C-alpha positions as semicolon CSV with decimal commas, in nm:
position;residue;x (nm);y (nm);z (nm)
1;V;3,863;1,345;7,452
2;S;3,943;1,011;7,293
3;R;3,610;0,964;7,118
4;A;3,275;1,139;7,104
5;S;2,939;1,057;6,948
6;E;2,780;1,287;6,691
7;A;2,514;1,384;6,944
8;A;2,775;1,475;7,204
9;I;2,974;1,680;6,951
10;K;2,662;1,868;6,841
11;R;2,560;1,940;7,202
12;V;2,903;2,067;7,309
13;E;2,932;2,288;7,000
14;A;2,574;2,417;7,045
15;L;2,678;2,534;7,392
16;G;2,981;2,715;7,249
17;G;3,246;2,454;7,318
18;R;3,488;2,272;7,092
19;V;3,558;1,899;7,063
20;V;3,885;1,747;6,944
21;C;3,927;1,370;6,957
22;V;4,290;1,282;7,031
23;Y;4,463;0,943;7,038
24;H;4,688;0,861;7,334
25;N;4,889;0,544;7,373
26;R;4,944;0,408;7,725
27;L;5,272;0,588;7,783
28;A;5,145;0,928;7,662
29;L;4,828;0,894;7,870
30;R;5,033;0,807;8,176
31;A;5,253;1,112;8,114
32;L;4,945;1,335;8,091
33;L;4,800;1,196;8,412
34;H;5,128;1,189;8,609
35;P;5,368;1,444;8,453
36;H;5,564;1,470;8,778
37;K;5,693;1,114;8,722
38;F;5,864;1,207;8,393
39;A;6,183;1,409;8,356
40;V;6,096;1,457;7,987
41;L;5,743;1,409;7,860
42;P;5,727;1,146;7,584
43;K;5,576;1,226;7,247
44;S;5,241;1,072;7,162
45;A;5,236;0,790;6,911
46;M;5,035;0,768;6,592
47;P;4,717;0,559;6,610
48;M;4,823;0,196;6,568
49;T;4,581;0,063;6,310
50;A;4,460;0,196;5,976
51;K;4,106;0,194;6,116
52;L;4,207;0,424;6,403
53;R;4,408;0,652;6,170
54;K;4,102;0,682;5,948
55;A;3,878;0,763;6,246
56;Y;4,115;1,028;6,381
57;S;4,147;1,180;6,031
58;D;3,770;1,225;5,996
59;P;3,661;1,590;6,036
60;A;3,303;1,479;6,115
61;R;3,439;1,292;6,419
62;R;3,659;1,592;6,504
63;G;3,974;1,380;6,475
64;F;4,300;1,561;6,550
65;L;4,457;1,440;6,223
66;A;4,184;1,598;6,006
67;P;4,318;1,900;5,815
68;E;4,040;2,129;5,941
69;I;4,112;2,034;6,302
70;S;4,491;2,023;6,284
71;Q;4,495;2,387;6,168
72;V;4,342;2,501;6,498
73;Y;4,467;2,229;6,735
74;T;4,829;2,130;6,779
75;P;4,909;1,883;7,057
76;T;5,232;1,977;7,230
77;S;5,357;1,623;7,274
78;F;5,277;1,475;6,933
79;N;5,541;1,320;6,709
80;F;5,469;1,492;6,376
81;E;5,765;1,318;6,210
82;R;5,562;0,994;6,227
83;V;5,266;1,165;6,058
84;E;5,483;1,260;5,763
85;Q;5,633;0,909;5,747
86;A;5,286;0,753;5,751
87;K;5,173;0,978;5,464
88;A;5,472;0,880;5,248
């Protein structure tokens, strides 16, 4: 999912599910929805703003950039080189 409220996260996890909030830019979302239109699937971009990067790094919001979440969830089309560049 892109975003989830605390109540929604608690409910899904209470029922035995798992929530991971993942950022998708327009191109990556289009590739996920229509993969047959792409010869090679593009890599997802980093969240554009510092506010979004902070939100997707928050383990309470189950952001995919949070260390606790990234250990168990690895998106197949994510550009991890950009993550390292953003940290430097």
